[in-house]
matplotlib code that plots the C-alpha trace (Angstrom):
import matplotlib.pyplot as plt

x = [-14.0, -10.9, -11.1, -8.1, -7.4, -4.7, -3.5, -1.5, 1.1, 3.5, 7.1, 7.5, 10.4, 12.6, 15.6, 18.8, 21.3, 24.5, 24.8, 21.4, 20.8, 17.4, 16.0, 12.5, 10.8, 7.5, 7.2, 3.6, 4.0, 4.8, 1.9, -0.6, 0.7, 0.6, -3.0, -4.2, -2.6, -4.2, -7.6, -7.2, -5.7, -2.7, 0.1, 0.9, 3.6, 3.8, 4.1, 5.7, 3.1, 4.9, 8.6, 10.5, 12.5, 15.6, 14.6, 13.4, 10.0, 7.5, 4.5, 3.7, 0.6, 0.5, -1.5, -3.6, -5.8, -8.7, -10.4, -14.1]
y = [18.0, 19.2, 21.2, 23.3, 24.5, 26.8, 26.6, 29.6, 29.1, 31.5, 31.0, 30.3, 31.2, 28.1, 29.3, 31.2, 30.5, 31.8, 34.8, 36.6, 35.5, 33.9, 30.8, 30.5, 27.5, 26.2, 23.5, 22.6, 22.2, 18.4, 17.6, 19.6, 17.9, 14.4, 15.0, 16.2, 13.3, 10.8, 12.4, 12.0, 15.4, 15.8, 18.2, 20.4, 22.7, 26.1, 29.8, 32.4, 35.0, 37.4, 38.3, 40.0, 43.1, 41.0, 38.7, 35.7, 34.1, 35.1, 33.0, 30.5, 29.0, 25.2, 24.2, 21.0, 19.5, 17.0, 15.0, 14.9]
z = [-44.5, -42.7, -39.4, -38.4, -34.8, -33.4, -29.8, -28.6, -25.9, -24.3, -23.3, -19.6, -17.4, -17.1, -15.0, -15.1, -17.9, -19.2, -21.6, -21.4, -17.8, -18.1, -20.0, -21.3, -22.9, -24.2, -21.5, -22.2, -26.0, -26.0, -23.6, -25.8, -29.0, -27.4, -26.1, -29.5, -31.4, -29.0, -29.8, -33.6, -34.5, -36.8, -35.7, -38.7, -37.2, -35.5, -36.2, -34.0, -32.9, -30.6, -30.3, -27.5, -28.1, -27.7, -30.6, -28.7, -29.5, -26.8, -28.0, -30.7, -32.2, -32.6, -35.7, -35.7, -38.4, -38.0, -40.7, -40.1]

ax = plt.figure().add_subplot(projection="3d")
ax.plot(x, y, z, "-o")
ax.set_aspect("equal")
plt.show()
C-alpha cells in the first residue's frame, strides 16, 4: 500500500535583489527532500499553495510517497 505525505513550506526572505527589491527562496526544501529520501520516501514533486499579490509563490507543498 502506498502512503502519501505533504510537507508545506513557506518562502523565506533571502536578501535584497534588483528589480523588485527583495529576494525570497525555499531554503529548507533541499534538506527536507534529502532527509525524506534517506528515510525511504520518494519525492513526487510540489504544488504551489499560496501566491502573493505580486504573483510570486508564497508557499509550496512538497509531495512524498512511501511504499509500505
